[in-house]
Structures are given as C-alpha cells and as structure tokens.
C-alpha positions as CSV (number, residue, x, y, z in Angstrom):
1,M,123.3,21.9,-127.7
2,G,119.8,20.8,-128.6
3,R,120.0,22.4,-132.1
4,I,123.4,20.9,-133.0
5,S,123.1,18.1,-135.5
6,L,124.6,14.7,-134.8
7,P,127.4,15.0,-137.4
8,V,128.5,18.3,-135.9
9,R,128.4,16.9,-132.4
10,L,130.7,14.0,-133.4
11,V,133.0,16.3,-135.3
12,L,133.3,18.6,-132.2
13,I,134.0,15.5,-130.0
14,V,136.8,14.4,-132.3
15,A,138.2,17.9,-132.8
16,G,138.1,18.6,-129.1
17,A,140.0,15.4,-128.3
18,L,142.7,16.2,-130.9
19,F,142.9,19.8,-129.7
20,L,143.3,18.6,-126.1
21,L,146.1,16.3,-127.2
22,Q,147.9,19.2,-129.1
23,M,147.6,21.4,-126.0
24,V,149.2,18.7,-123.8
25,A,152.1,18.3,-126.3
26,L,152.5,22.1,-126.5
27,A,152.4,22.4,-122.7
28,V,155.2,19.7,-122.4
29,Q,157.2,21.6,-125.0
30,L,156.8,25.0,-123.2
31,S,157.8,23.4,-119.9
32,R,161.3,23.0,-121.2
33,D,163.9,25.6,-120.1
34,D,163.3,28.4,-122.5
35,G,160.1,27.1,-124.1
36,L,159.3,26.6,-127.7
37,T,160.9,29.3,-130.0
38,L,160.4,30.0,-133.7
39,G,164.1,29.8,-134.2
40,G,164.2,26.2,-133.4
41,I,166.8,26.7,-130.6
42,R,166.7,28.2,-127.0
43,P,167.5,31.9,-126.8
44,S,170.2,30.9,-124.3
45,F,172.0,28.8,-126.8
46,A,172.1,31.6,-129.4
47,R,173.6,33.9,-126.7
48,E,176.2,31.3,-125.9
49,V,177.2,31.1,-129.5
50,A,177.5,34.8,-129.8
51,G,179.4,35.0,-126.6
52,L,181.9,32.5,-127.8
53,V,182.5,34.4,-131.0
54,R,183.0,37.7,-129.1
55,L,185.4,35.8,-126.7
56,F,187.6,34.6,-129.5
57,D,187.6,38.0,-131.0
58,R,189.4,39.3,-127.9
59,L,191.7,36.3,-127.1
60,P,195.3,36.2,-128.3
61,P,196.3,33.1,-130.3
62,R,198.0,31.4,-127.3
63,R,194.9,31.7,-125.2
64,Q,192.6,30.7,-128.0
65,A,194.2,27.3,-127.9
66,L,193.5,26.9,-124.1
67,A,189.9,28.1,-124.7
68,L,189.4,25.4,-127.4
69,E,190.7,22.7,-125.1
70,F,188.4,23.8,-122.3
71,L,185.3,24.1,-124.6
72,N,185.9,20.7,-126.3
73,A,185.6,19.1,-122.9
74,G,182.1,20.6,-122.4
75,R,178.9,20.8,-124.4
76,F,180.5,22.1,-127.6
77,S,183.0,20.8,-130.1
78,V,184.8,23.9,-131.2
79,E,187.4,24.4,-133.8
80,L,189.3,27.4,-135.2
81,V,190.1,27.3,-138.9
82,Q,191.3,29.7,-141.5
83,E,189.0,28.7,-144.4
84,A,185.3,28.4,-144.0
85,P,184.0,24.9,-144.5
86,P,181.4,24.6,-147.5
87,H,177.7,24.9,-146.7
88,Q,175.9,21.6,-146.8
89,D,172.2,21.3,-147.7
90,R,170.1,18.4,-146.3
91,G,166.7,19.2,-147.8
92,V,164.0,21.7,-147.5
93,L,162.9,21.0,-143.9
94,L,166.5,21.3,-142.5
95,R,167.3,24.1,-144.9
96,F,164.4,26.2,-143.3
97,T,165.5,25.2,-139.8
98,A,169.1,26.2,-140.4
99,S,168.0,29.5,-141.8
100,S,165.9,30.2,-138.7
101,I,168.7,29.3,-136.3
102,A,171.2,31.5,-138.2
103,R,168.8,34.5,-138.0
104,R,168.4,34.0,-134.2
105,I,172.1,33.8,-133.7
106,A,172.8,36.9,-135.8
107,D,170.1,38.8,-133.8
108,E,172.5,38.5,-130.8
109,G,174.8,41.2,-132.1
110,I,176.8,39.4,-134.8
111,A,174.6,40.1,-137.8
112,A,177.4,41.8,-139.8
113,R,179.5,38.7,-139.9
114,R,179.6,35.7,-142.2
115,L,177.4,33.1,-140.5
116,D,176.5,29.7,-141.8
117,V,174.4,26.9,-140.2
118,S,174.6,23.5,-141.9
119,Y,173.5,20.0,-141.1
120,L,176.0,17.3,-141.7
121,P,175.1,13.7,-142.3
122,N,175.9,11.4,-139.3
123,T,178.7,8.9,-139.7
124,P,179.0,5.5,-138.0
125,D,181.5,7.1,-135.5
126,T,179.2,10.1,-134.7
127,A,175.9,8.2,-134.7
128,T,176.4,6.8,-131.2
129,Q,177.1,10.3,-129.8
130,R,174.3,12.2,-131.4
131,G,171.1,10.8,-129.6
132,P,168.0,9.1,-131.0
133,L,166.4,12.1,-132.6
134,A,169.6,13.1,-134.4
135,N,169.9,9.6,-135.6
136,L,166.2,9.6,-136.7
137,F,167.0,12.6,-138.9
138,G,170.4,11.3,-139.8
139,S,172.0,14.7,-139.3
140,H,173.7,17.0,-136.8
141,M,174.2,20.7,-136.7
142,R,177.4,22.7,-137.5
143,I,177.7,26.5,-137.0
144,T,180.4,28.5,-138.7
145,V,181.1,32.2,-137.7
146,A,183.7,34.6,-139.1
147,L,185.9,36.3,-136.5
148,K,186.7,39.9,-136.7
149,D,189.7,41.3,-138.6
150,N,189.6,38.1,-140.8
151,D,191.2,36.1,-138.0
152,G,189.7,33.0,-139.2
153,Y,186.4,31.1,-138.6
154,L,185.0,29.6,-135.4
155,V,183.3,26.1,-136.2
156,I,181.0,25.0,-133.5
157,V,179.3,21.6,-133.3
158,P,176.8,21.5,-130.4
159,D,176.2,18.3,-128.4
160,S,173.3,16.0,-128.8
161,E,171.1,18.0,-126.4
162,V,170.8,20.9,-128.8
163,D,170.1,18.6,-131.7
164,S,167.5,16.9,-129.7
165,F,165.8,20.2,-128.9
166,V,165.9,21.3,-132.4
167,F,164.6,18.0,-133.8
168,G,162.0,17.9,-131.0
169,S,160.6,21.2,-132.1
170,I,160.4,20.0,-135.7
171,L,158.5,16.8,-134.5
172,T,156.2,19.0,-132.5
173,V,155.3,21.0,-135.6
174,A,155.0,17.8,-137.7
175,G,152.7,16.3,-135.0
176,G,150.5,19.4,-135.2
177,V,150.2,19.1,-139.0
178,F,149.6,15.3,-138.7
179,G,146.9,16.0,-136.1
180,L,145.2,18.4,-138.5
181,I,145.3,15.8,-141.2
182,V,143.9,13.1,-138.8
183,L,141.1,15.7,-137.9
184,L,140.2,16.2,-141.5
185,V,140.1,12.5,-142.2
186,A,137.9,12.0,-139.0
187,V,135.6,14.8,-140.0
188,L,135.1,13.2,-143.5
189,A,134.6,9.8,-142.0
190,V,132.0,11.1,-139.5
191,L,130.1,12.9,-142.3
192,R,130.2,9.8,-144.5
193,E,129.0,7.5,-141.7
194,T,126.2,10.0,-140.7
195,R,125.0,10.7,-144.2
196,P,122.4,7.9,-144.2
197,L,120.8,9.5,-141.1
198,K,120.2,12.7,-143.0
199,T,118.7,10.8,-145.9
200,L,116.6,8.8,-143.5
201,A,115.3,12.0,-141.8
202,A,114.4,13.5,-145.2
203,S,112.7,10.3,-146.2
204,V,110.6,10.2,-143.0
205,D,109.6,13.9,-143.4
206,A,108.6,13.4,-147.0
207,F,106.5,10.4,-146.0
208,G,104.8,12.4,-143.3
209,K,103.7,14.9,-145.9
210,S,102.7,12.7,-148.8
211,A,102.0,9.2,-147.2
212,V,103.8,7.7,-150.1
213,P,106.6,5.2,-148.9
214,V,110.1,6.1,-150.0
215,E,112.2,2.9,-150.0
216,L,115.7,3.7,-148.8
217,E,118.9,1.7,-149.6
218,E,120.3,-0.1,-146.6
219,R,123.8,1.2,-146.1
220,G,126.2,2.3,-143.3
221,A,126.9,0.7,-140.1
222,P,124.9,-2.4,-139.0
223,E,122.8,-0.3,-136.5
224,L,122.0,2.2,-139.3
225,R,121.1,-0.7,-141.6
226,T,118.7,-2.1,-139.0
227,L,117.1,1.4,-138.5
228,I,116.7,1.9,-142.2
229,R,115.2,-1.6,-142.6
230,A,112.7,-0.9,-139.8
231,T,111.8,2.5,-141.2
232,N,111.1,1.0,-144.6
233,A,108.9,-1.6,-143.1
234,M,107.1,1.1,-141.0
235,Q,106.4,3.2,-144.0
236,R,104.8,0.3,-145.9
237,Q,102.7,-0.7,-142.9
238,I,101.4,2.8,-142.4
239,A,100.8,3.3,-146.2
240,A,98.8,-0.1,-146.1
241,L,96.7,1.1,-143.1
242,L,95.9,4.5,-144.8
243,K,94.9,2.6,-147.9
244,N,92.6,0.3,-146.0
245,R,91.2,3.3,-144.2
246,A,90.4,5.0,-147.4
247,L,88.7,1.9,-148.8
248,I,86.7,1.6,-145.6
249,L,85.7,5.3,-145.7
250,A,84.8,5.1,-149.4
251,G,82.5,2.2,-148.7
252,L,80.9,3.8,-145.6
253,S,80.5,7.1,-147.5
254,H,78.5,5.3,-150.3
255,D,76.3,3.4,-148.0
256,L,75.7,6.4,-145.5
257,R,75.0,8.8,-148.5
258,T,72.5,6.3,-149.9
259,Q,70.7,5.9,-146.6
260,V,70.7,9.7,-145.8
261,T,69.3,10.4,-149.3
262,R,66.5,7.9,-148.8
263,L,65.7,9.3,-145.4
264,R,65.5,12.8,-146.9
265,L,63.1,11.7,-149.6
266,R,60.9,10.1,-147.1
267,L,60.9,13.2,-145.0
268,E,60.0,15.3,-148.0
269,L,56.8,13.1,-148.5
270,L,55.6,14.0,-144.9
271,D,53.1,16.7,-144.4
272,E,54.4,20.2,-143.6
273,G,55.0,20.8,-140.0
274,E,57.5,21.6,-137.2
275,T,58.4,18.0,-136.7
276,R,59.1,17.5,-140.4
277,N,61.3,20.7,-140.6
278,K,63.3,19.7,-137.6
279,A,63.8,16.2,-139.0
280,I,65.1,17.6,-142.3
281,T,67.4,20.0,-140.4
282,D,68.9,17.0,-138.5
283,V,69.3,15.1,-141.7
284,E,71.1,17.9,-143.4
285,A,73.4,18.3,-140.3
286,M,74.1,14.5,-140.5
287,Q,74.9,14.8,-144.3
288,A,77.2,17.8,-143.6
289,L,79.0,15.8,-140.8
290,I,79.5,12.9,-143.2
291,E,80.9,15.1,-145.9
292,E,83.2,17.0,-143.5
293,T,84.5,13.7,-141.9
294,L,85.3,12.3,-145.4
295,A,87.0,15.5,-146.3
296,F,89.0,15.4,-143.2
297,A,90.1,11.8,-143.9
298,S,91.0,12.7,-147.4
299,A,93.1,15.7,-146.4
300,S,95.0,13.7,-143.8
301,S,96.0,10.9,-146.1
302,S,97.2,12.5,-149.3
303,A,98.9,15.5,-150.9
304,D,99.1,16.6,-154.4
305,G,101.9,18.3,-156.3
306,G,99.7,20.8,-158.1
307,R,100.1,24.5,-158.9
308,T,97.4,27.1,-158.3
309,D,97.1,30.8,-158.8
310,V,95.8,32.0,-155.4
311,A,94.8,35.4,-156.7
312,K,92.6,34.0,-159.4
313,L,91.1,31.5,-157.0
314,L,90.3,34.3,-154.5
315,D,88.7,36.3,-157.2
316,A,86.3,33.4,-157.9
317,I,85.5,32.9,-154.1
318,A,85.0,36.7,-153.5
319,A,82.6,36.8,-156.5
320,L,80.3,34.4,-154.8
321,S,79.8,36.7,-151.7
322,P,80.8,40.1,-152.8
323,D,79.1,41.9,-149.9
324,A,80.7,39.7,-147.3
325,I,84.2,39.4,-148.6
326,D,86.6,42.4,-148.9
327,W,89.2,41.4,-151.5
328,S,91.0,44.1,-153.6
329,G,92.8,41.6,-155.8
330,H,96.5,40.8,-156.4
331,P,98.8,40.1,-159.4
332,P,99.1,36.3,-160.4
333,L,100.7,34.4,-157.6
334,V,101.2,30.6,-158.1
335,L,101.4,28.4,-155.0
336,A,102.8,24.8,-154.7
337,I,99.3,23.3,-154.0
338,G,96.5,21.9,-156.1
339,E,93.3,23.9,-156.7
340,T,91.0,21.5,-154.7
341,P,92.8,21.5,-151.4
342,L,93.5,25.3,-151.6
343,R,89.9,26.0,-152.4
344,R,88.7,23.9,-149.5
345,L,91.3,25.7,-147.2
346,L,90.2,29.1,-148.2
347,D,86.5,28.3,-148.2
348,N,86.7,27.1,-144.7
349,L,88.6,30.1,-143.4
350,V,86.5,32.6,-145.3
351,Q,83.2,31.0,-144.3
352,N,84.3,30.9,-140.7
353,A,85.1,34.7,-140.8
354,I,81.7,35.5,-142.3
355,K,79.9,33.1,-139.9
356,Y,81.5,34.5,-136.7
357,G,82.5,38.0,-137.8
358,H,79.9,38.7,-140.5
359,A,82.6,39.7,-143.1
360,A,86.0,38.6,-144.3
361,D,88.9,40.9,-145.2
362,V,91.4,39.0,-147.4
363,T,94.9,40.2,-148.3
364,V,97.8,38.4,-150.0
365,S,101.6,39.1,-149.8
366,A,104.8,37.3,-151.0
367,S,108.4,37.2,-149.8
368,A,111.4,34.9,-149.7
369,G,109.7,32.0,-151.6
370,T,106.5,32.0,-149.6
371,A,103.0,33.6,-149.9
372,S,101.1,34.8,-146.9
373,I,97.2,34.9,-147.0
374,A,95.6,36.9,-144.2
375,I,91.9,36.4,-143.5
376,A,90.6,38.9,-140.9
377,D,87.2,39.0,-139.2
378,R,85.3,41.1,-136.7
379,G,84.1,38.3,-134.5
380,P,84.5,37.8,-130.7
381,G,88.1,36.8,-131.0
382,I,89.9,33.6,-129.9
383,P,91.5,33.2,-126.5
384,T,95.2,32.7,-126.6
385,A,95.1,29.5,-124.7
386,E,92.7,27.9,-127.3
387,R,94.4,29.0,-130.5
388,E,96.0,25.6,-130.9
389,L,93.1,23.6,-129.5
390,I,90.7,24.9,-132.2
391,F,92.6,23.0,-134.9
392,E,91.7,19.7,-133.1
393,P,88.9,17.6,-134.6
394,F,85.5,18.4,-133.2
395,Y,86.8,21.0,-130.7
396,R,84.5,23.9,-130.1
397,L,84.9,27.1,-128.1
398,E,82.6,27.7,-125.2
399,T,81.6,31.1,-126.6
400,S,79.6,32.3,-129.5
401,R,81.7,30.0,-131.8
402,S,79.4,27.1,-130.8
403,R,77.0,24.7,-132.4
404,E,74.3,27.3,-132.7
405,H,76.2,28.7,-135.7
406,G,76.1,25.3,-137.4
407,G,79.2,23.4,-138.6
408,T,80.7,20.1,-137.6
409,G,83.9,21.2,-135.8
410,L,86.1,19.8,-138.5
411,G,86.7,22.9,-140.7
412,L,89.9,24.1,-139.0
413,A,91.1,20.6,-138.5
414,I,90.8,20.1,-142.3
415,V,92.7,23.4,-142.8
416,R,95.6,22.2,-140.6
417,Q,95.7,18.8,-142.3
418,I,96.0,20.4,-145.7
419,L,98.8,22.8,-144.6
420,D,100.7,20.0,-143.0
421,R,100.6,18.1,-146.2
422,H,101.8,21.1,-148.3
423,S,104.6,22.5,-146.0
424,G,102.3,25.3,-144.8
425,T,101.6,27.0,-141.5
426,I,98.8,29.0,-139.9
427,T,98.9,31.5,-137.1
428,I,96.2,33.4,-135.2
429,T,96.5,36.9,-134.0
430,D,94.3,39.6,-132.5
431,R,92.8,42.2,-134.9
432,A,93.1,45.8,-133.7
433,G,89.5,46.9,-132.8
434,G,88.4,43.4,-132.2
435,G,88.3,40.1,-134.1
436,S,91.0,37.7,-135.2
437,I,93.4,37.4,-138.1
438,F,94.2,33.9,-139.6
439,T,97.5,34.0,-141.5
440,V,98.3,31.1,-143.8
441,T,101.8,30.7,-145.2
442,L,102.4,28.4,-148.3
443,P,105.5,28.0,-150.5
444,L,105.5,29.5,-153.9
445,A,105.6,27.1,-156.9
446,A,108.9,26.7,-158.7
447,S,109.2,28.5,-162.0
448,A,107.9,26.3,-164.8
C-alpha cells in the first residue's frame, strides 16, 4: 500500500464501500425463493403458467369453467377468451422486461404457441390491489397464451407478488447502474479535490532542485489552502536564507582570498628552506579548501537550465591528460545541464580516478531519454558500506583514499549536489580485476 497514491486510495475506499453495498443488495435478492433471474420472474412462476396452459388444453369446456373459478380464488386472475386482447406497450424498460418474461415462459415447452406479455396501466380500482411497487411503475402484468387447436386464449393476470418480484428486479438493476454513476461522480470529485496535492508535490520537488520559489494558488479544501499557504511561506523563507548565505560566502571568499594571497606573497619573500616550502604547501591547501567550499555552496544552492554536448566536453578534458584518460570518443550527445556544472562534475570524478587509480577509463551510452557516463579506475576499490558515506562533505575513507593524496573531501559531495540539482544519479560498482566504476546518469536535453 505504500506506493499507492492518495487519490487512488480514496477512490478504492469509495469504490469498496459501494461494491460492498451492491453485494449486500444482491445477497438480499438472491435470498428470495428462486433467486434473481435474467427473465425477471422466478422459474417456478414460468412453470406454473406453462402448466396452466397445458391443463386447459386437456380440460373439456364444462371443467374449464370450474378451473377458472378455482384459479381466480388464488394467486391468479385467469380468463378464457376467444379473441386475443391487443398488445400494449408501456415504454422501453417494460417492453424489454415483457420480452424476457415471454422467452422464459416459452422455454417451458410452449414456444410454438402465440404468446404475449403486456403491461397494462393501473386503474383506480386496481391500484389498491397491486402493491406499492406496481403502483410506483403504474403498471401490472398480463399474459396471453393461445390454447391448442384454436380453442381460444388463456389470459392470466398474476397477483401483486409477481409484479413486486419483477419490479424489484428492475429496481435492483437500476440501483446497480445508479451505484456506478455515483461511483464515477465520487471518483471525479476525489480527483478534483486531490489535484492541488499533486501540484503542491511537483512544486516542492521543483523547488528542491532549483531553490527558486514557485508561488502556488491557494485552492481546494480549507486544510489544503492552509498547507499551500504554509508551503509558499516556507519556500520564500528558504530562498531568503540561501540568498543570505550566498552573500555571506561571497563576502568571506573575497576577504579570505585577499588574506591568503597576501600570506602567499610574504612567504615567497622568505629565504628558500624547508619551513618556507611547508608553509607554502599549507597556504595552497587552505586556498584549495576555500575554493572547494565555495564551489560546494554554489552547487547546493542553484541549478541552471543549460545544454551541453558531453562528448565534446570529454574530448576537451581527455586532451589535457591523454596518457591518464582512456576516452575513445562518442557522437554528439546533448545533456540537460550547463557546461560549468558538468565540467566540474566530470573533472572531480576523472581526477579522483587518476589520483587513486592512476588512470580513468571513460565511456558514454544513451537510452530512454537519459545518458550514462561511466568512469572506471584501478584503485583499491570502495567498501560497499561506505559507498553512500563518501558523498558526505569532508568524509574520508580510512584506506589509501586519505589526506596523503591531497584534496579537501568535498569533491564527491559537490558531484552529488550537482546531480541532485539536475535530476541525475550516481552509483558505484566494483570493477572486474579491481577498482571501482562511478556511473553517472543525467537526462538528455529536449530537442531544440
């Protein structure tokens, strides 16, 4: 259930409730004597009608009169006539019901006879005898069946119980259709009410990548309006904090660079010696740390919408260290990222591979709207338990990847920040024969 969205969950709840209600109604209908039938009547009633017709086929005229007197005292109103009464039509719904009842009666062995099922309008005299459902529909059933040898027609008007069963079946079907309509309306209402949540989630996701506030319109239920209002305020506050941080870092970087440059100049004026050389090395490390820290802050606070041909950029990077970088080239492949962040990302990964594995093997592939850049080395490898930790700022492995190789511990953190801001990912796997493979995935740029 954890992967099912809120709108789908609400729809399932509504649909489940309506389905349960329909099942209860169906169970009640099936609990009746012969259950729910497609013909709209019980099979036993169809057999009774067919039995009456066959009975009157065999009775002589004098006994037919006695049979009529007996039947009219029971659940039927039966009449023997010489001319068939005209068929009466009471609309599409009752026409379909009458046709279904006629087929069910005919299936009881009297299919070859003339058979008519009509619905007659209730009169003030019959309304009190037909029951509430028959009065609701304003009609009652009449069945006309021809006797054999053209001996007339048997006209049967069932009592209110049969009409109630038939009309109850119709209402059951109508209730099911109504339930489906209610379900559809409920689904549309749920989707409409939860649409602001989807928009809100997309806005927060976009803000997380670009740090640019996206003001959302306050709409929906009061709780949703409050949530949207709070999210808008949160985005503005975070954007202001990031802006203030950038201003502070810009000021610090200017002052620190000035002081480091002065210190470096003064060291250059000292006499040659081991102490002077160590001091210069420390100053250079301090300067590198400052530059990397500023780069990390910059990568974590902004994203661009540029386009860069990664194959062309890798050509330029490989040309700077042709002996250490194995790159066989690739046709033009444009990514949805600016040249500056992509160069910084690739430089960090390639230089790490050279520093710890003495060489970098670079390959590029593309599929399904994304490009994969694999940078492999022959270094000591990275333990599985630490493959996520190395992307944390200033984290260092307790092996040969340590401070003795130089660096600040921010290179991979900068890589992760750049990828987070450009919908990219990075994975680390072992290389056959030793070493590691860093695989970067970035989206391809849309066609211009």
